[in-house]
C-alpha positions as CSV (number, residue, x, y, z in Angstrom):
1,M,-27.3,-86.0,-31.1
2,A,-26.6,-84.5,-27.7
3,S,-24.7,-81.3,-27.1
4,G,-21.1,-81.4,-26.0
5,R,-19.9,-79.9,-22.7
6,E,-17.2,-78.0,-24.7
7,Y,-19.9,-76.0,-26.6
8,L,-21.7,-75.3,-23.4
9,D,-18.5,-74.0,-21.7
10,F,-17.8,-71.8,-24.8
11,I,-21.2,-70.2,-24.6
12,L,-21.0,-69.7,-20.8
13,E,-17.6,-68.0,-21.3
14,Q,-19.1,-65.8,-24.0
15,L,-21.9,-64.9,-21.5
16,S,-19.6,-64.4,-18.6
17,G,-20.0,-60.6,-18.6
18,L,-23.6,-61.0,-17.5
19,E,-24.5,-61.8,-13.9
20,N,-26.4,-64.9,-12.9
21,I,-26.2,-67.0,-16.0
22,T,-27.0,-70.6,-15.0
23,Y,-27.8,-73.8,-16.8
24,R,-29.5,-77.2,-16.2
25,P,-28.8,-80.4,-18.1
26,M,-31.8,-81.9,-19.6
27,M,-31.9,-85.1,-21.8
28,G,-28.4,-84.5,-23.2
29,E,-29.0,-80.8,-23.9
30,F,-28.7,-77.7,-21.7
31,I,-31.4,-75.2,-20.6
32,L,-29.9,-71.7,-20.1
33,Y,-31.2,-69.2,-17.6
34,Y,-30.5,-65.5,-17.2
35,R,-31.4,-64.1,-13.8
36,G,-33.7,-67.0,-13.1
37,K,-35.6,-66.9,-16.4
38,I,-35.3,-69.4,-19.2
39,I,-33.7,-67.7,-22.2
40,G,-33.1,-70.7,-24.4
41,G,-30.6,-73.4,-24.5
42,I,-27.9,-75.5,-26.2
43,Y,-29.5,-78.1,-28.5
44,D,-27.3,-80.2,-30.8
45,D,-24.4,-77.8,-30.2
46,R,-26.6,-74.8,-31.3
47,F,-27.4,-71.8,-29.2
48,L,-31.1,-71.2,-29.5
49,V,-33.2,-68.5,-27.8
50,K,-36.8,-67.9,-27.3
51,P,-38.4,-65.8,-30.1
52,T,-39.3,-62.7,-28.1
53,K,-40.2,-59.5,-29.8
54,S,-36.8,-57.9,-29.0
55,A,-34.8,-61.0,-30.1
56,M,-36.6,-60.9,-33.4
57,E,-35.9,-57.2,-33.8
58,I,-32.2,-57.7,-32.9
59,M,-31.9,-60.7,-35.2
60,P,-34.4,-60.2,-38.0
61,D,-32.8,-62.7,-40.3
62,A,-32.2,-65.4,-37.7
63,D,-33.0,-68.9,-38.7
64,R,-35.9,-70.5,-36.9
65,E,-35.1,-74.0,-35.7
66,I,-36.8,-76.6,-33.6
67,P,-34.6,-77.7,-30.7
68,Y,-36.1,-81.2,-30.5
69,E,-39.1,-83.0,-32.0
70,G,-42.4,-81.6,-30.7
71,A,-40.9,-78.3,-29.5
72,K,-41.8,-74.8,-30.5
73,E,-39.5,-72.9,-32.9
74,M,-36.6,-70.9,-31.4
75,L,-34.1,-68.5,-32.9
76,L,-30.6,-69.6,-33.9
77,V,-27.9,-67.3,-32.5
78,D,-25.2,-67.5,-35.1
79,N,-23.1,-64.5,-33.8
80,V,-21.8,-66.3,-30.7
81,D,-18.3,-64.9,-31.1
82,N,-19.5,-61.4,-30.2
83,R,-19.8,-61.0,-26.5
84,D,-21.3,-57.5,-26.7
85,F,-24.0,-58.7,-29.1
86,L,-24.9,-61.6,-26.8
87,A,-25.1,-59.3,-23.7
88,E,-27.3,-56.9,-25.7
89,L,-29.5,-59.7,-26.9
90,L,-30.1,-61.3,-23.5
91,T,-30.6,-58.0,-21.7
92,A,-33.2,-56.9,-24.3
93,M,-35.0,-60.2,-24.0
94,Y,-35.1,-60.4,-20.2
95,D,-38.2,-58.2,-19.5
96,E,-40.2,-60.1,-22.1
97,L,-39.6,-63.6,-20.7
98,P,-41.9,-65.2,-18.2
99,G,-40.8,-65.6,-14.7
100,P,-40.0,-69.0,-13.2
101,K,-42.9,-71.3,-12.5
102,K,-44.1,-71.6,-9.0
103,K,-43.3,-74.9,-7.4
104,R,-46.2,-76.8,-5.9
C-alpha cells in the first residue's frame, strides 16, 4: 500500500517549524530529509524515523517497524500531533545521522 499525499502534507505541516525539511518520492512512499540528512520517511501512511540513540531515548516505548520488505527496522512516531515533540525529536537526531552520500 502506497502512502497518500494527504498524510505527507500533514507531516510536513507538523514539521513546518523546522528549517529545511524536504522530501523525495520513492516507489509510492516518501523519504524525509532534515537539513540534507535522511531522518526517515512516510511508509504506508506511517511516520518512521531512523533508530538513533537519541530517538530511542526520547521514544523508549516506540514500536519498531519495517518500512518495506528487506529494509532495516525503524521507529514508529505515534505522537505526530505534537509539533514541539517532533521538533525536539528531529533536532536531537540530527547530529547522529550520517551526512549525504557523495555523488560520483
